[in-house]
C-alpha positions as CSV (number, residue, x, y, z in Angstrom):
1,X,89.4,-44.0,240.9
2,X,86.5,-46.4,241.0
3,X,84.5,-47.3,244.1
4,X,82.7,-50.6,244.0
5,X,79.2,-51.2,245.6
6,X,76.7,-53.8,244.7
7,X,73.0,-53.0,245.6
8,X,69.8,-54.9,244.9
9,X,67.0,-52.7,243.8
10,X,64.2,-53.9,246.0
11,X,63.2,-57.2,247.9
12,X,61.5,-58.6,244.8
13,X,64.5,-58.3,242.4
14,X,67.3,-60.4,243.5
15,X,68.2,-62.2,240.5
16,X,66.8,-64.7,237.9
17,X,68.0,-67.9,239.5
18,X,67.2,-66.9,243.0
19,X,63.7,-65.6,242.5
20,X,62.6,-68.1,239.9
21,X,62.4,-71.2,242.0
22,X,59.1,-72.5,240.8
23,X,58.6,-76.3,240.2
24,X,60.4,-77.3,237.1
25,X,62.4,-74.1,236.7
26,X,65.3,-74.7,234.2
27,X,67.4,-73.0,231.6
28,X,66.1,-73.2,227.9
29,X,69.7,-72.7,226.7
30,X,72.2,-75.6,226.8
31,X,74.2,-75.6,230.0
32,X,77.5,-75.4,228.4
33,X,76.7,-72.2,226.7
34,X,74.8,-70.8,229.8
35,X,78.0,-70.9,231.8
36,X,80.5,-68.0,231.8
37,X,83.3,-68.3,229.2
38,X,86.0,-67.7,231.8
39,X,84.5,-70.1,234.4
40,X,83.5,-73.3,232.5
41,X,81.7,-76.0,234.5
42,X,82.7,-79.4,233.5
43,X,80.4,-81.0,235.9
44,X,76.9,-80.2,234.6
45,X,74.6,-83.0,235.2
46,X,72.2,-82.4,232.4
47,X,72.4,-80.8,228.9
48,X,69.8,-78.3,230.1
49,X,70.3,-77.6,233.8
50,X,67.7,-76.9,236.4
51,X,67.4,-73.8,238.7
52,X,69.2,-75.4,241.8
53,X,72.2,-76.4,239.8
54,X,72.5,-73.0,237.9
55,X,72.1,-71.1,241.2
56,X,74.8,-73.2,242.9
57,X,77.1,-72.6,239.9
58,X,76.7,-68.9,240.1
59,X,77.1,-68.7,243.9
60,X,80.3,-70.8,243.6
61,X,81.6,-68.4,240.9
62,X,80.8,-65.4,243.1
63,X,82.7,-67.0,245.9
64,X,85.7,-68.2,243.9
65,X,86.2,-64.8,242.3
66,X,85.9,-62.8,245.4
67,X,82.5,-61.1,244.6
68,X,80.5,-62.2,247.6
69,X,82.1,-59.8,250.1
70,X,81.4,-56.9,247.7
71,X,77.6,-57.7,247.7
72,X,75.3,-55.5,249.7
73,X,71.9,-57.4,250.1
74,X,68.6,-55.8,251.1
75,X,69.6,-52.4,249.9
76,X,66.7,-50.8,248.1
77,X,67.9,-48.2,245.6
78,X,65.8,-45.1,246.1
79,X,67.6,-42.8,243.7
80,X,70.8,-42.4,241.7
81,X,72.1,-38.9,240.7
82,X,75.0,-37.7,238.7
83,X,76.8,-34.8,240.4
84,X,78.3,-32.5,237.8
85,X,80.6,-30.9,240.2
86,X,82.3,-33.9,241.7
87,X,81.8,-36.0,238.4
88,X,80.5,-38.9,240.5
89,X,77.3,-40.9,240.9
90,X,75.5,-40.8,244.3
91,X,73.2,-43.7,245.0
92,X,70.7,-43.3,247.8
93,X,69.4,-46.6,249.3
94,X,67.4,-47.5,252.4
95,X,70.7,-48.0,254.2
96,X,72.7,-45.0,253.3
97,X,74.4,-43.3,250.3
98,X,77.1,-44.9,248.0
99,X,79.2,-42.8,245.8
100,X,81.3,-43.9,242.7
101,X,82.8,-42.6,239.5
102,X,80.9,-45.3,237.5
103,X,77.5,-46.6,237.8
104,X,76.6,-50.0,236.2
105,X,72.9,-50.9,236.2
106,X,72.6,-54.7,236.1
107,X,69.0,-55.2,237.2
108,X,68.3,-57.5,234.4
109,X,65.7,-57.3,231.6
110,X,63.4,-59.8,233.2
111,X,63.2,-58.6,236.7
112,X,60.0,-56.7,237.0
113,X,57.2,-59.2,237.4
114,X,53.9,-58.4,235.6
115,X,50.6,-59.0,237.4
116,X,47.9,-58.0,234.9
117,X,45.5,-55.4,236.1
118,X,42.4,-57.6,235.8
119,X,39.1,-56.4,237.5
120,X,38.7,-57.9,240.9
121,X,42.3,-59.3,241.2
122,X,42.3,-58.3,244.9
123,X,39.0,-60.1,245.5
124,X,40.3,-63.7,245.3
125,X,40.3,-65.3,248.8
126,X,42.7,-68.2,248.1
127,X,46.6,-68.0,247.8
128,X,47.7,-66.0,244.8
129,X,51.3,-65.4,243.5
130,X,53.5,-64.8,240.5
131,X,55.7,-67.5,239.3
132,X,58.8,-65.6,240.2
133,X,57.5,-65.1,243.7
134,X,56.4,-68.7,244.2
135,X,55.0,-69.3,247.6
136,X,56.4,-72.7,248.7
137,X,54.4,-72.7,251.9
138,X,51.1,-73.2,249.9
139,X,50.3,-76.9,249.5
140,X,49.0,-77.6,246.0
141,X,48.3,-81.3,246.2
142,X,44.6,-82.0,245.8
143,X,43.8,-78.3,245.1
144,X,42.0,-76.7,242.2
145,X,44.7,-74.5,240.6
146,X,44.0,-71.6,238.3
147,X,47.0,-70.6,236.0
148,X,46.9,-67.3,234.1
149,X,49.5,-67.2,231.2
150,X,51.2,-69.6,228.9
151,X,54.8,-68.3,228.6
152,X,58.3,-69.6,229.3
153,X,57.6,-70.1,233.0
154,X,54.2,-71.7,232.8
155,X,55.3,-74.4,230.3
156,X,57.8,-75.5,232.9
157,X,55.7,-75.5,236.1
158,X,52.4,-76.7,234.6
159,X,53.6,-80.3,233.8
160,X,55.1,-80.3,237.4
161,X,51.7,-79.5,239.0
162,X,49.5,-81.5,236.9
163,X,50.1,-85.0,238.4
164,X,49.4,-83.6,242.0
165,X,46.6,-81.2,241.8
166,X,42.8,-82.0,241.6
167,X,42.3,-79.8,238.6
168,X,44.4,-77.3,236.7
169,X,42.7,-74.6,234.7
170,X,45.0,-72.8,232.3
171,X,43.9,-69.4,230.8
172,X,45.6,-68.8,227.6
173,X,45.6,-65.4,225.8
174,X,48.0,-66.4,222.9
175,X,49.4,-69.9,222.4
176,X,53.2,-70.2,222.0
177,X,55.1,-72.0,219.3
178,X,56.9,-74.9,221.0
179,X,59.8,-77.0,219.8
180,X,61.2,-80.3,221.3
181,X,63.7,-79.9,224.1
182,X,66.7,-82.2,223.7
183,X,67.5,-82.7,227.3
184,X,69.2,-85.6,228.8
185,X,71.4,-86.5,231.8
186,X,75.1,-86.7,231.2
187,X,76.6,-90.0,231.9
188,X,79.5,-90.5,234.3
189,X,82.1,-91.0,231.6
190,X,81.0,-87.9,229.8
191,X,81.3,-85.8,232.9
192,X,84.8,-87.4,233.6
193,X,85.8,-86.6,230.0
194,X,84.8,-82.9,230.3
195,X,86.8,-82.7,233.6
196,X,90.0,-84.3,232.3
197,X,90.3,-84.0,228.5
198,X,91.9,-80.7,227.7
199,X,89.9,-78.4,225.4
200,X,86.8,-80.7,225.3
201,X,84.7,-78.2,227.3
202,X,85.7,-75.4,224.9
203,X,85.1,-77.5,221.8
204,X,81.5,-78.5,222.9
205,X,80.8,-74.8,223.8
206,X,82.0,-73.7,220.4
207,X,79.8,-76.3,218.6
208,X,76.7,-75.3,220.6
209,X,77.4,-71.7,220.0
210,X,77.8,-72.1,216.2
211,X,74.6,-74.2,216.0
212,X,72.7,-71.6,217.9
213,X,73.9,-68.7,215.7
214,X,72.7,-70.6,212.6
215,X,69.2,-70.7,214.0
216,X,69.2,-66.9,213.9
217,X,68.7,-67.0,210.2
218,X,65.2,-68.3,210.7
219,X,64.2,-65.0,212.3
220,X,64.8,-63.1,209.1
221,X,64.4,-65.7,206.4
222,X,60.8,-66.7,205.6
223,X,61.7,-70.0,204.0
224,X,63.8,-71.2,206.9
225,X,61.1,-70.0,209.4
226,X,58.5,-72.1,207.5
227,X,60.7,-75.2,208.0
228,X,61.1,-74.5,211.8
229,X,57.3,-73.9,212.0
230,X,56.6,-77.3,210.4
231,X,58.9,-78.9,213.0
232,X,56.8,-77.2,215.7
233,X,53.5,-78.3,214.2
234,X,54.8,-81.9,213.9
235,X,55.8,-81.7,217.5
236,X,52.3,-80.8,218.5
237,X,50.6,-83.4,216.4
238,X,52.9,-86.1,217.9
239,X,51.9,-85.1,221.4
240,X,48.2,-83.9,221.1
241,X,45.8,-86.2,219.4
242,X,42.6,-84.1,220.0
243,X,42.0,-81.9,217.0
244,X,40.0,-79.4,218.9
245,X,42.8,-79.0,221.6
246,X,45.3,-78.8,218.7
247,X,43.3,-75.9,217.1
248,X,43.3,-74.1,220.5
249,X,47.1,-74.6,220.9
250,X,48.1,-73.5,217.4
251,X,49.2,-69.9,217.1
252,X,47.9,-67.6,214.4
253,X,51.3,-65.7,214.0
254,X,54.6,-66.6,212.4
255,X,57.0,-68.6,214.5
256,X,59.6,-66.5,216.1
257,X,57.4,-63.4,216.4
258,X,57.0,-64.3,220.1
259,X,59.6,-66.2,222.1
260,X,59.9,-69.7,220.9
261,X,59.6,-72.2,223.8
262,X,61.2,-75.7,224.2
263,X,59.6,-78.4,226.2
264,X,58.6,-82.1,225.8
265,X,56.3,-82.1,228.8
266,X,53.8,-79.3,228.3
267,X,51.6,-80.6,225.6
268,X,51.3,-84.1,227.3
269,X,50.2,-82.3,230.5
270,X,47.4,-80.4,228.8
271,X,46.0,-83.6,227.4
272,X,45.3,-85.1,230.9
273,X,41.8,-85.3,232.2
274,X,42.4,-82.9,235.1
275,X,43.6,-80.1,232.9
276,X,41.4,-77.6,231.0
277,X,42.7,-75.0,228.5
278,X,40.6,-71.9,228.5
279,X,40.8,-69.7,225.3
280,X,38.2,-67.2,226.2
281,X,39.3,-63.9,227.6
282,X,39.1,-63.3,231.3
283,X,36.4,-60.7,232.3
284,X,37.1,-60.6,236.1
285,X,38.4,-62.4,239.1
286,X,36.1,-63.2,241.9
287,X,36.5,-64.5,245.5
288,X,36.6,-68.2,244.4
289,X,37.8,-68.1,240.8
290,X,37.9,-66.5,237.5
291,X,34.9,-65.4,235.2
292,X,35.5,-65.3,231.5
293,X,33.7,-63.1,229.0
294,X,31.3,-66.1,228.1
295,X,30.0,-65.8,231.7
296,X,31.5,-69.1,232.8
297,X,32.8,-69.2,236.4
298,X,36.0,-71.3,236.8
299,X,36.3,-72.2,240.5
300,X,39.8,-72.5,242.1
301,X,41.6,-72.6,245.4
302,X,44.9,-71.2,244.2
303,X,45.7,-68.6,241.5
304,X,49.2,-68.5,239.9
305,X,50.2,-65.8,237.5
306,X,52.6,-67.1,234.7
307,X,52.5,-63.6,233.2
308,X,56.1,-62.9,232.7
309,X,57.9,-59.6,233.1
310,X,58.2,-56.1,231.6
311,X,61.6,-55.7,229.9
312,X,60.7,-52.5,228.1
313,X,60.3,-50.5,231.4
314,X,63.5,-51.1,233.5
315,X,62.5,-50.8,237.2
316,X,65.3,-48.2,238.0
317,X,64.7,-45.9,235.0
318,X,62.4,-43.5,237.0
319,X,65.0,-43.2,239.7
320,X,68.2,-42.5,237.8
321,X,68.9,-38.8,237.3
322,X,71.3,-37.7,234.6
323,X,73.4,-34.6,233.8
324,X,70.5,-32.3,233.5
325,X,68.4,-33.7,236.4
326,X,66.0,-35.6,234.3
327,X,65.5,-39.5,234.7
328,X,66.2,-42.2,232.3
329,X,62.5,-42.8,232.0
330,X,62.1,-39.1,230.9
331,X,64.9,-39.4,228.4
332,X,63.4,-42.5,226.9
333,X,59.8,-41.4,226.7
334,X,58.5,-45.0,226.6
335,X,61.1,-46.4,224.3
336,X,64.6,-47.4,225.5
337,X,67.6,-46.1,223.5
338,X,71.3,-46.3,224.0
339,X,74.6,-46.2,222.2
340,X,76.0,-49.8,221.8
341,X,73.1,-50.9,224.1
342,X,75.1,-49.8,227.0
343,X,75.6,-46.0,227.4
344,X,73.1,-43.2,227.2
345,X,73.5,-39.6,226.1
346,X,72.9,-37.3,229.1
347,X,74.0,-39.8,231.5
348,X,77.8,-39.8,232.0
349,X,79.6,-42.8,233.3
350,X,76.5,-44.8,233.3
351,X,76.5,-48.3,231.9
352,X,73.5,-50.6,231.2
353,X,74.0,-54.4,231.3
354,X,71.2,-56.1,229.2
355,X,70.3,-52.5,228.0
356,X,68.3,-51.5,225.0
357,X,68.4,-53.9,222.0
358,X,70.8,-56.3,223.6
359,X,68.3,-59.1,224.2
360,X,68.4,-62.3,222.0
361,X,65.9,-64.9,220.9
362,X,68.1,-67.8,219.8
363,X,71.1,-68.2,222.1
364,X,72.6,-67.4,225.6
365,X,72.1,-64.0,226.9
366,X,75.4,-64.5,228.8
367,X,77.3,-64.0,225.5
368,X,75.8,-60.6,225.1
369,X,76.3,-59.7,228.8
370,X,80.0,-60.7,228.5
371,X,80.3,-58.6,225.2
372,X,78.9,-55.6,227.1
373,X,81.2,-56.0,230.0
374,X,84.2,-56.2,227.7
375,X,83.0,-53.0,226.3
376,X,82.9,-51.5,229.8
377,X,86.3,-52.7,230.5
378,X,87.7,-51.3,227.3
379,X,86.0,-47.9,228.3
380,X,87.6,-48.0,231.7
381,X,91.0,-48.8,230.3
382,X,90.7,-45.8,227.9
383,X,89.6,-43.5,230.8
384,X,92.6,-44.5,232.8
385,X,95.0,-44.2,229.9
386,X,93.9,-40.9,228.9
387,X,93.2,-39.5,232.4
388,X,89.5,-39.0,231.8
389,X,86.9,-38.2,234.6
390,X,83.8,-38.8,232.5
391,X,82.6,-40.2,229.2
392,X,79.2,-39.8,227.5
393,X,78.0,-40.8,224.1
394,X,77.2,-37.9,221.7
395,X,73.6,-37.4,220.7
396,X,74.5,-38.0,217.0
397,X,76.4,-41.2,217.8
398,X,73.5,-42.6,219.8
399,X,71.1,-41.7,217.1
400,X,73.2,-43.4,214.4
401,X,73.3,-46.6,216.5
402,X,69.6,-46.6,217.2
403,X,68.7,-45.9,213.6
404,X,70.9,-48.7,212.4
405,X,69.3,-51.0,214.8
406,X,65.8,-50.0,213.8
407,X,66.6,-50.4,210.1
408,X,67.8,-53.9,210.7
409,X,64.8,-54.7,212.7
410,X,62.3,-54.1,209.9
411,X,63.2,-57.3,208.2
412,X,62.9,-59.4,211.4
413,X,59.9,-61.6,212.2
414,X,59.6,-59.9,215.6
415,X,58.1,-56.8,214.0
416,X,56.7,-58.4,210.8
417,X,55.3,-61.7,212.2
418,X,51.8,-60.7,213.0
419,X,51.9,-60.6,216.8
420,X,52.0,-58.3,219.8
421,X,54.9,-59.6,222.1
422,X,56.7,-58.3,225.1
423,X,59.6,-57.5,222.8
424,X,57.6,-54.4,221.7
425,X,57.4,-51.3,224.0
426,X,54.5,-48.8,224.5
427,X,55.3,-47.1,221.2
428,X,55.3,-50.3,219.1
429,X,59.1,-50.3,218.7
430,X,61.2,-53.4,219.4
431,X,63.6,-51.9,222.0
432,X,64.6,-55.2,223.4
433,X,66.2,-57.5,220.9
434,X,69.5,-57.4,218.9
435,X,68.6,-57.9,215.2
436,X,71.8,-59.6,214.0
437,X,74.2,-62.4,214.9
438,X,75.6,-62.1,218.4
439,X,79.2,-62.2,217.3
440,X,78.6,-59.1,215.2
441,X,77.4,-57.2,218.3
442,X,80.7,-58.3,220.1
443,X,82.7,-57.0,217.1
444,X,81.0,-53.7,217.1
445,X,81.4,-53.0,220.8
446,X,84.8,-54.7,221.4
447,X,86.7,-51.4,221.7
448,X,85.8,-48.0,223.0
449,X,85.1,-45.5,220.3
450,X,86.4,-42.2,221.6
451,X,85.1,-40.3,218.5
452,X,81.5,-41.2,219.5
453,X,81.8,-39.7,223.0
454,X,82.1,-36.4,224.9
455,X,85.3,-36.8,226.9
456,X,85.9,-34.9,230.2
457,X,89.4,-34.8,231.4
458,X,90.3,-35.3,235.0
459,X,91.4,-32.1,236.7
460,X,94.8,-32.0,238.0
461,X,95.1,-32.3,241.8
């Protein structure tokens, strides 16, 4: 009934832990919670693992679970269309057509790198690249490096570059709130205990999960948020003595409005003599550097964009055509919407992993992904049991889900914290994050709700 084919959607979107291989790349969620629940890893070397270890873990899981032979690399998806006659999806790629009863889009929310449209960005004569497309052939030792952006990637690679470069000029539009990172190497006896003591891995995972869920309260409780903000201020004051630099690095919005970052190395790197933090807006890029609006020319040999991604505009949305021929991008009109964050009215048998309002700001995204995949499995089981060829959420059910999410969102700091973040789409709506505890999302999507869907029976042979 179900054909299986895995396609990447272009040479620049292969996956978080393959693409993001910049110096210092690591997870900002504890390793035990960042592993898959059905494939725990008792041999993590650190409490917060680095990119090479995470990639190795995922590749091992893909091999052990028989996924690797199903993967089709270097297949650029050119279009996906629902065929109302055959009740199947046809996916056109640069290497031929694939057809299946179900189509799952798992391109990731943070896969489409953003290069800001700064005047003159093509004029720079030195090496220039985005953090997710790091050019490891470019030697940075002794160079004058210009970095645009102060997000989750920049706070990891800036401390790695600082000791080796001649100068590092960091262009900051909005400073992030930063908390300490409680990272450490696991001792040999600890790793042995996780390997040999039954239930210890699950216990540790459960404790970490529970502690992370508690932190969600700070995103909708002003008093708790103030406590967390004071911790962030104290962290900065301990690491930055210069009051002028402190002022530059202090956000003017409520903590949590933008993504909260965790690091112990970023602030100390910014205090070094070869680092300059520029708070003045960029006017243009020239052949040998960056010019800010105050007329200052900042010279550099290498330009690195730490400018993040565009989660509100999924890269495949303009190429996925639904029941009436229109695309996902057309249906959304600049603001993503889906039932249970997973299925979309007008697009039968289409499932979105990390879809609208399934992102989180306090815990592991893998928990949400596994919840969605359980939902997909429940849907497939229902289709098989009831001999269904297609399912599609009703317009009313999708609207009810979205209205409930939007109502919950109004009390969250993400929309009331006084900032403009990548959580918000072009319409100003937060279409990325889930405004509740993650276990409540899992409870709500655990089982397929037939009453919320149009059901198309399979025709008798």
